[in-house]
N, C-alpha and C positions, 0 to 999 in steps of 0.2 A: 603851935600849929599854924600852918600857912595854907592859903588857898588861892587858886587862880582858875580862870575859865578859858577854854580853847574856843574862841568864837567861830572857828571853822566847823565845829561840831554842834554848836548851839542851834536848837530848834525854835527858840523864842517862845517857848511854852509859858514861861513865867513862874513855874513852881518854886524855883529857888527864891525869887523875890517874895512870894507868898509865905514861904516857910521862914525866911530870915531876911527881912527888908533892911536890917541894920548892916548887912554885909553885901547883899546882891541888889542889883537894879537893872531894869530893862531901859534901853535908850531908844530914841526915835528910829534907829536903824533896825529895830526889832530883835536885837541881840542882848544877851545878859553880860554884865560886867561886875567885877568886884569893886567894893568901895573901901577906902581907908578913911574912916570918919565920914566927912562930907565930900571928900574928893573921889570922884569916879575915875577908876584906872582904865581909861579908854584910849590912851595914846602911848603905845600902840595896842594895849590890851595883851591877852595871852600870858604866857609864862614870864614875859618880861615885866609884868606888873603884878607879881605875887604880893599878897598882903598878909600881915600877921592877923590872926583871928583873936579878938578879945575872948578871954576864957569863958565869959558868960554866954557867948554865942557858939562855942565849939560844938555842942550837941546838935544845934539847929543846922550848922554848916554840914556836919556829917549826914544828917537826915536829908538835906537838900541834895547832896552829892549822890546819895543812894536813890532818891526819887527822880532824879533828872532823866527825862526820856532821851536826851541826846548824849548822855554820859560824858558831858563836857566839863564837869567840875572836878578839879584835881586837888585833893587834900594831901598835904605833906606834913608829917609829924616830925618834931624835933628829936 
């Protein structure tokens, strides 16, 4: 499973970070980004910085994508 965030759609609500802080983070710009371990994928963000989701976080990532008010989290299954 892979995930990425479309920052143009992000509302900065932060639910994704609350649900799965191992994969999502909000930065000072008020937008959410995915993380690959400790590396925040914010240059440039979006689909160009899709990350593999560790299997132990797959359920939480799906929940975050379903709960996201901006519908900006995109999950791709292999």
